[in-house]
NUGUMI-140091 format. One record per residue: residue number from 1; z, x, y of N, C-alpha, C in turn. Coordinates in Angstrom, 1 decimal. Example, Ala and Ser with C-alpha at 12.3 -4.5 7.8 and 13.67 -1.06 7.14 Angstrom:
BEGIN
- 1|7.8|13.2|-5.7|7.8|12.3|-4.5|7.8|13.2|-3.3 .
- 2|7.1|12.8|-2.2|7.1|13.7|-1.1|7.9|12.9|0.0 .
% end
This chain:
BEGIN
- 1|29.6|-31.7|-8.5|30.3|-30.2|-8.9|31.9|-29.9|-9.3 .
- 2|32.6|-31.5|-9.4|34.0|-31.0|-10.0|33.6|-31.0|-12.0 .
- 3|32.0|-32.0|-11.9|32.3|-31.5|-13.5|32.0|-30.3|-13.8 .
- 4|31.5|-30.0|-12.9|30.9|-28.3|-13.6|32.0|-27.6|-13.1 .
- 5|33.6|-27.5|-12.3|34.4|-27.1|-11.9|35.4|-27.5|-13.0 .
- 6|35.5|-28.3|-13.8|36.5|-28.7|-14.3|35.7|-28.2|-16.3 .
- 7|34.3|-28.6|-16.2|33.6|-27.9|-17.7|34.2|-26.8|-18.0 .
- 8|34.2|-25.7|-17.2|33.8|-24.8|-16.9|36.1|-23.8|-17.1 .
- 9|36.4|-24.6|-16.5|38.1|-24.6|-16.9|38.5|-25.3|-18.3 .
- 10|38.1|-25.8|-19.0|38.0|-26.0|-20.6|37.3|-24.9|-21.0 .
- 11|36.6|-24.1|-20.9|35.9|-24.1|-21.8|36.7|-22.7|-21.3 .
- 12|36.6|-21.9|-20.4|38.0|-20.7|-20.3|39.2|-20.5|-20.5 .
- 13|39.5|-21.8|-20.9|41.0|-22.8|-22.1|40.8|-22.2|-23.1 .
- 14|39.4|-23.1|-23.7|39.2|-22.4|-25.3|38.8|-21.2|-25.6 .
- 15|38.2|-20.0|-24.2|37.9|-19.0|-24.8|39.4|-18.0|-25.4 .
- 16|40.2|-18.6|-23.8|41.2|-17.5|-24.3|42.4|-18.0|-25.2 .
- 17|42.5|-19.4|-25.8|42.8|-19.7|-27.3|42.4|-18.6|-28.6 .
- 18|41.1|-18.2|-28.3|40.6|-18.3|-29.4|40.7|-16.5|-29.4 .
- 19|40.8|-15.8|-27.9|41.5|-14.5|-28.3|42.5|-14.8|-28.7 .
- 20|43.5|-15.0|-28.4|44.5|-15.4|-28.6|45.5|-15.7|-30.5 .
- 21|44.4|-16.3|-31.0|45.1|-16.9|-31.9|43.7|-16.2|-32.9 .
- 22|42.2|-15.8|-32.8|41.5|-15.1|-33.5|41.6|-13.9|-33.4 .
- 23|42.2|-13.4|-33.3|42.2|-11.8|-32.7|43.4|-11.0|-33.5 .
- 24|42.8|-10.0|-34.5|44.0|-8.7|-34.5|44.9|-8.8|-34.0 .
- 25|46.2|-8.3|-33.9|47.1|-7.9|-32.6|47.9|-6.6|-33.2 .
- 26|47.1|-5.6|-33.8|47.7|-4.3|-34.4|47.8|-3.7|-32.9 .
- 27|47.7|-2.3|-32.9|48.5|-1.9|-31.6|47.3|-1.1|-31.5 .
- 28|46.6|-0.7|-30.5|45.7|0.2|-30.3|46.0|1.7|-29.5 .
- 29|45.3|2.3|-29.1|45.4|3.3|-29.0|46.3|3.8|-27.2 .
- 30|47.6|3.6|-27.3|48.2|3.1|-25.3|48.9|3.4|-25.9 .
- 31|49.8|3.9|-24.6|51.2|4.3|-24.5|51.9|3.4|-25.0 .
- 32|53.1|3.4|-25.8|54.1|2.5|-26.4|54.8|1.3|-25.2 .
- 33|54.8|0.3|-24.9|55.9|0.2|-24.4|54.3|-0.5|-22.8 .
- 34|53.7|-0.2|-23.1|52.9|0.0|-21.8|52.9|-1.7|-21.3 .
- 35|52.1|-2.5|-22.8|51.8|-3.9|-22.4|52.7|-5.1|-22.9 .
- 36|52.7|-6.5|-22.2|53.7|-6.8|-23.5|52.6|-7.4|-24.7 .
- 37|51.2|-7.4|-24.9|50.4|-8.4|-25.9|49.2|-7.1|-25.8 .
- 38|49.1|-6.7|-27.4|47.5|-6.2|-26.9|47.0|-7.2|-28.3 .
- 39|45.9|-7.6|-28.1|44.7|-7.9|-28.5|43.7|-7.0|-28.6 .
- 40|43.6|-6.4|-30.3|42.7|-5.6|-30.5|41.6|-6.0|-30.7 .
- 41|39.4|-5.3|-30.9|38.9|-5.8|-30.8|38.4|-7.9|-31.0 .
- 42|39.3|-7.9|-29.6|39.3|-9.9|-29.6|37.7|-9.9|-28.7 .
- 43|37.8|-11.2|-28.8|35.8|-11.5|-28.4|36.0|-12.2|-26.8 .
- 44|35.8|-11.3|-25.8|35.7|-12.1|-24.4|34.4|-13.0|-24.4 .
- 45|34.3|-13.6|-23.4|33.1|-14.5|-23.0|33.3|-15.1|-21.9 .
- 46|32.4|-14.8|-21.5|32.6|-15.4|-19.9|31.2|-15.7|-18.9 .
- 47|31.3|-17.7|-19.9|30.5|-17.7|-18.9|29.2|-17.9|-17.6 .
- 48|29.8|-17.7|-16.4|29.5|-17.7|-15.2|28.7|-16.1|-15.5 .
- 49|29.3|-14.8|-16.1|28.8|-13.9|-15.7|28.1|-13.7|-17.7 .
- 50|28.0|-14.5|-17.9|27.2|-14.9|-19.8|27.8|-13.4|-20.5 .
- 51|28.7|-13.1|-20.2|30.0|-11.6|-21.0|30.0|-12.4|-22.1 .
- 52|29.3|-11.6|-23.3|29.5|-11.9|-25.1|30.3|-10.5|-24.9 .
- 53|31.3|-10.1|-25.9|31.7|-8.6|-25.8|33.0|-8.9|-26.5 .
- 54|33.1|-7.7|-27.1|34.2|-7.3|-28.2|34.3|-5.7|-27.2 .
- 55|36.1|-6.5|-27.4|37.2|-6.0|-26.2|38.3|-5.9|-26.8 .
- 56|39.4|-4.7|-27.0|41.0|-5.0|-26.9|41.2|-5.4|-25.5 .
- 57|42.0|-6.2|-25.5|42.8|-6.2|-24.1|44.2|-5.9|-23.6 .
- 58|44.9|-5.5|-22.8|45.8|-5.9|-22.7|46.6|-6.7|-21.5 .
- 59|47.7|-7.3|-22.1|48.7|-8.4|-21.3|50.0|-8.2|-21.0 .
- 60|50.2|-8.5|-19.9|51.4|-7.5|-19.7|51.9|-9.3|-18.5 .
- 61|53.2|-9.1|-18.5|53.9|-10.4|-17.3|52.9|-11.7|-18.0 .
- 62|52.4|-12.0|-18.8|51.2|-13.4|-18.8|49.7|-12.9|-18.0 .
- 63|49.7|-11.9|-17.8|48.3|-12.0|-17.2|47.8|-10.8|-18.0 .
- 64|46.4|-10.9|-18.2|45.0|-9.8|-18.6|45.0|-8.8|-17.2 .
- 65|45.8|-8.1|-18.2|46.0|-6.2|-17.2|44.8|-5.4|-17.1 .
- 66|44.1|-5.1|-18.6|42.8|-4.4|-18.7|42.1|-5.0|-19.7 .
- 67|41.3|-4.4|-20.2|39.6|-5.3|-20.8|39.1|-3.6|-21.3 .
- 68|39.2|-3.1|-21.8|38.2|-2.4|-22.3|38.1|-2.2|-23.9 .
- 69|36.4|-1.2|-24.1|35.3|-1.1|-25.3|36.0|-0.4|-25.8 .
- 70|36.7|-0.4|-27.3|37.2|0.0|-28.2|36.6|0.8|-28.6 .
% end
């Protein structure tokens, strides 16, 4: 059980790295200054729910606040 949690944690870290470093960081149509970082057309993957999608991601104070389909 611990190995499964460890593997899921590592997978999540890798996905977040891919999202942060592999995506365009242009401004999407949101009010200026609402987020610290905006990633447009980033790939979101969640092994638990088997989600694999392209979306816009809003980050504020180091937390993912919004995920919206483009």
